[in-house]
N, C-alpha and C positions, 0 to 999 in steps of 0.2 A: 504494500499498498504507499502511495507517497505521502508525504508527511506535508502538513499545513504550510511550511517555508520554503519546502520545495515547488510547491505551487506557485505559490508568491515570485519568487525567481521567474518561473516559466510565465508568469502573466505580466513581468517587466521586459522580459525577452519579447512577449507579443506586444506590448505598447512602442519598444523600442524599434520594432521593425513595420509595424503599423505606420507609425510617426514618419518614421524614414519615408516611407514609401509616398507619404503624403507631400512631404519636401521636394521630392523628387519631381512629385507630379507637378507642383507650382513651379520648378524649373524648366519643365518641358514644354511648359504650356504656350511660350513665344517661340517655339522650335529651336532653339538655343540648346537644347540638353542639359542636363546635369554639370555643374561644374568638377573639374578637376582641384584637386586639393595644391599642386603645382603648378595652375596657370598662372601667367603673366600677364593675363590682362582681367579687367572686373566682367564679370557678367551682367548682361543685361537687366535682371533683376536686382542687382546690386543697387542701382541709381534710379530703382522706382520707388516713388513716393507712396506706394499703396500695398503693402505688403503682409498686410494682416492674416491672413492664412497661411503665409510661411511662419509668420511667427506665432501662430498657435502651434504649429506640428513642432517648430524647434525647443517651444516651452514644454512640451510632453517629454520631445527627445533628452533635452538635457537634463531634467529630471528624474527622467527611468534611469537613464544612463550614470549618474551620480548615485541614485539609490542603490543601483545594481552592482555597482563598486564596491559601496560602505558597506553591503550585507557579503558580499564574496572577498574582499581584499583583508590582509589582516588589519586590525584597527590602530597598532602601532604604526604600519604603514601611511597609511592614512592620513593620520594627525601629522606624523612627519611633512609629507608631501603638503600639508595644508599650511602649516606653520614654515619652513623651507622656503616659499613660491618666491624668488627675488625676479621674477620676469618682468615685473613693473620696473626694475632698474633696467633690465636689457632694453626695454620698450623705451624708456628713456632717453637713454644715452643715442640709439638710433632715429629717435626726433630731433633731437637735439644736432646731433651731428650731419643732419640731414642724408640718412645712409641710402634711403630708398630714393633719395633725386639721384644720387652719383650712381647707382645702380639701371637707375630707368635708362641712361645713355649707351648702356651694355647689356642689351636683351640676352647677348651670348653666354653673358657670365662675366667677372672680372675679379681678378683673384685678388685675394683679401691683402696682402702686402700694397700692392696698388691703391686698391681702395684706404686702406688706412691712412698712405701719404697723400689722398685725395681729402680725405676729410680731419685730417692732421692728430689723427690718433695712433696709439702704441699697436703694431700690426699683428701682435701674439693678444693684444687682449679683445680688438676688433674680432678676430676670430672667433674667440671663446663665446662675446656677444652673440654673433649670428649663428653660432651652432646650437647654442640655448634655444633661441629665438626659433631656429628650423628644426626645433624638435616638434615645436608646435603649429608648423606649416608657416611660420612668417620668414621669410626669405627661405631659400634651397641651397644647396650644395652641390653642384651639379655636376663636379670634377673635385679630386683633392683639393681644398684650397680654394677654390673658384664659387663665386655666389651668383644667383639671380634673385630677382625683386618674385613674389609670388603676391595672389590674388590679395592675401593679408597684408604684405607688407607694402603694398600700392597705398593702404589707408593712411600710412605713415609720410607720405610726401607732403611737402610742403605744401602744394597745392589743394590739402584734403581738409577740410574742415574738421571732421572727424580726430584727423590727428592735430589739429588746437587743441580740442579738448583734452587729448593726451596732455598736452603741456599743462594746462590749466591744472591739473589734477598732481602734479610732478611733485609740490612739495607737501601734499598730504601725509606722505609715509611721515614725515616728520614729526607731525602734530599725532599720528596714531602710534608713535612709541611713547609719547608721554601720558596715554588714556588712562590709563590705572592711578598713574600722578593724579590726574585731575579727579578721581573719582575717590580718591581719597584724602584730599584738600579739601581743609574745613572752609573755604573760601568757595572755592567752585563745585563740590561735591551734590550739591544739591539744590544748585541754582540751574535755571532754564533761562537765565537771560540771556541776550546776545551777545553783552561783551566778559559771561564767563565762558568763550568758546573755550576748546583743546589748543585750535589757533593762536589765542590770546595768552595762554597760561604757557605756551611753548615761547612766544615772543618776549611775555615778561623773564623769563627765564636766559633769556640771551641780551635783555637790557635793554628792550625795544617796548616802546608803551606808547599807547595812544596810535596804533595802526589800524585804519579801517579799510577793512579789505575793498572798498565801494572805490576808494580814493587811488588811481592809477596813473601809471603815465602813459604817454599815446604807443608805444611799443605792448606793454601789458592791456590798456584795453584794447588795442585790434586783437592779441591773441585770444582775451576774453571773449569778445564780440565773436571770434569768428570760431569759436570752441561753441559756443551757446547754439550758433547755426550747424554745429556738427552736431551737438547733442538731439536735434532733431531728426540725424540721420541714424545716430547710435539707439534712441529710444522708440523711433517709431512713430515720433508724433505727428508727426504728417497724415496718416491714419485718420486724425479727425477731418480731414479735410472734405475723405468720400465718407464718414458714416455718421455725420451730425448733418443735420436739414436744413445748411446753409442758403439752398434754395428760397425759404422761409422767414429770412434776414437780409435788412435794408440795410444796415449800418452797422456797424463794431468797433471797439476800441479793445487796440492791443495795449493790456496795461502793464508796463516795465517791458516795452518789447524789443531793447537793444536795436537793431537793425532794421527789426521786423522781420525774420527769417521767413516764419509760416504767415504771415500774411502777405508777404510778397508772392506765394503760391496762392493763398486765397485770391487775391486781385486778378492774379493771372485764370484763375478758373471758374472765378463769378464777376464777371465784368459789373452788374448791377450793384455790385457792396460798395460801400463809402465806409473808409477804412481811417480811424485814427488811430496814429502810432504815438504813444504818451512814455516817458523816461526822465531820467533824470536831466535836467539843464546840460547842455555840451552833446549830447546823442545827436543833435539833428544832422549837422553835416554829414557824419560817416552814413547815417540813414538814407539821406538823401542822395548820395553817392549810389548805395546799393539799389536804390528803386529803381533811379536814372538808368542801371546797368541791366536790372534783371526783370522789372516792370514798368518799360518807358512811356506803355500808352496810361495808365493810372497815373503816373505823373501828368501827362499830356494833359488827360481830362479833366483832371482836378480832384479824382477821385479818393485822392490820400492827402492827409494832413501830418505834421508833426507839430507835437504841442508837448516842452516843457512841464512837467511837473514832479513832486516829491508825493508819491502814494502813502507814505508815512502823516504826511501831515496837510495835505490835500484831494480831495476830490477829482475824479477823472472828468472830463467834457458831460455834459450833461443829455439825456434822454435818449441814447442810443439802443439800440436792440439787444446788443451782446455786450457785456464787458468779459473779453479773454484773457484768462492768467495764466500762460505758458512757463513753468518751472519756475515759478513765483513764491507761494505761500512755503513753498518746504526750506526756503531757506529764512525762515524766520520764525522764533517760537510763539507760542499761541496768544499772547497779548498784541503783538506786531499784529500777527495773522487778522485778528477780528480786527483792528483798527482798520488794515487794508479792506477787508470788505465792508466796514461799518460807511468808510470814505466814498464806497463805490454805492452802496445800498442809497446815500442820499440823495444822487443823483438818478436814481433808477424810474423810469415810468413804469406805469403799469402791467405792461408787459414785457418790460424788460427782463434778458438775462443775464446770470453770470455764467461764464464756462470755465471750470478749473481743469486743467489739463498737464497733470503729474501723477507722479507714482503713486502707489495704493498699497500699504503693506495689509495682505491676507495670512493669517496662523492658522497654523492644521488644527487647533483648538477654536473652534469658531464663536466670534463675540456674540453676546443676547442681542439680537434684534438685527444681523446682519443677515440672516437666513431670507429673510424677505426680499432682499436685492438680488438683481439678476445677473450675478457673479457665477462665471465661469469656474469648476473645480473639478481637479484631478479623478480620474478614473482608480480605484483602488486594484492594486495594496499602495500606490505611489499617497505621496504627502498630499492633502486636499488641496492646500497652495501651491501644487504643482512641484515646492522644493525647490532645487537648485535653478529649474525651470523660472524663478523667481529672483536668482542672484542678484541681477543688476538691481531690482529695485532695494533690496536691502543692502546693496553697497553704496548706494545711494543716499540710504538712511542714515548709513554712516560717515559719509562723505561732509551733507549737512551736519551732523553732528560735529565732528572736528574743525572743521572752518566757521560755520556761524552758529553752533548751538540749536540748530535748525534739526526739522525731522521731514521723513516721509510720514506720513498719518496712517491710521487705521481707519474703516470707515466710523466707528462711533467716535475718535476723536476729533474725526474734521465735522462729524454731525452737532460736534459744542460748538465749535467756534463759528461754526454757522448759525445754528440757533442765536448765540449771542448778537451775533450782525445785525438779526432781522430776518433771515432769510430761512429756506427749504430746501432740501434734495428733492430734485421731483424727477431726476432723471439720471441714469449711470449707462454710458458703454465701455465696455472692455475692450480696449485696442492693444493688450498684452502689453508689457512694459511699461505703460502709463493708462490712466482710465480718465475720461472725460465726464465731469460729472457738472450737472444742469442745476444750478441755482435759480428760483425765483424768490421776491416779497413773500415773506410768512405772512399769511391770512389772520387774523386776529379772534 
């Protein structure tokens, strides 16, 4: 008789098989076939803005694969792999040295010694970095000491917005290294205030005070703005363009817009939309440049405006249909997040909506009241929240904690700040990686 644990392993294998086949089906839809791990070009689906079906398959695949490994591998092996993964450091080297850019000029491959000279790094250490990354399909050693780009390493090129998000994250491991220290520090341990983040704890130890993460020089601001545009690709945030009823919307405000990466796409897809981009003073020039390049018709037709404001101190423009917040509330603790929503609530019309586009944390043990919301659950024996299939959301939560003392919220945590702002959740769209959550004015 087959024991129950073996049956669970067989079930995980079935999930892996079926989800992999679903992913393959998505790749084959446009006639280009399934990509190869060592492909030197991006697949057309890699550049698509609506990959929701693929992301659903990958969420299952990643969750089931990790759970299967956790079951079958010796636990000490798995834990040490988790604790000693320095891939992030190798990726950081590749991005800062622009290794992918250098290799892009040599599709046949480039000797690591020559490559090291081009990027001004030590030859032996450059080879070590490349081989560590090649284990995971990022770069390929085509013959001894000769490397080429792969589909993964192309994401690290200086022309790639997701590569800039890697640069945005490059300092965060330093803040993670002192996380435990902040959790036992008398001043920081139980504070959820913005100015008690692990980042500020680290900087205080380094003798740096009054460091505002939003105050940047031109170079850092360019990295940040392009990184935020890259986050749209990383998280699949653009799915909201296809799975929210924008055809019923006439006007929208992109709150904390940056250059307006998502609203540029909206303007091109829905030419009837009137769009207002709002962010801190100083954003307008770079935003204008981006719009003139990527949505020139919207600029020419006067369908977009750029209005500076501070969402913690001011309300956005009055009476628009949708107030859109993409990766905004997770930066802020509950008090500031409530303030942002209250400031929007003040200018909403009776039919206005707030649309929050952020990660959402769901736990294997269900929160009271969440079951009534239309949220996908993984099949047994997987963790109901897809386990490692939701790895990115949980890592984003850690990043928000480390840098801003912010967080990705659970549904019940979001409900509290929404209610305190005089709003109510009316719709939830599972976009995999992020959720689109619609709010309206609460009725007395």
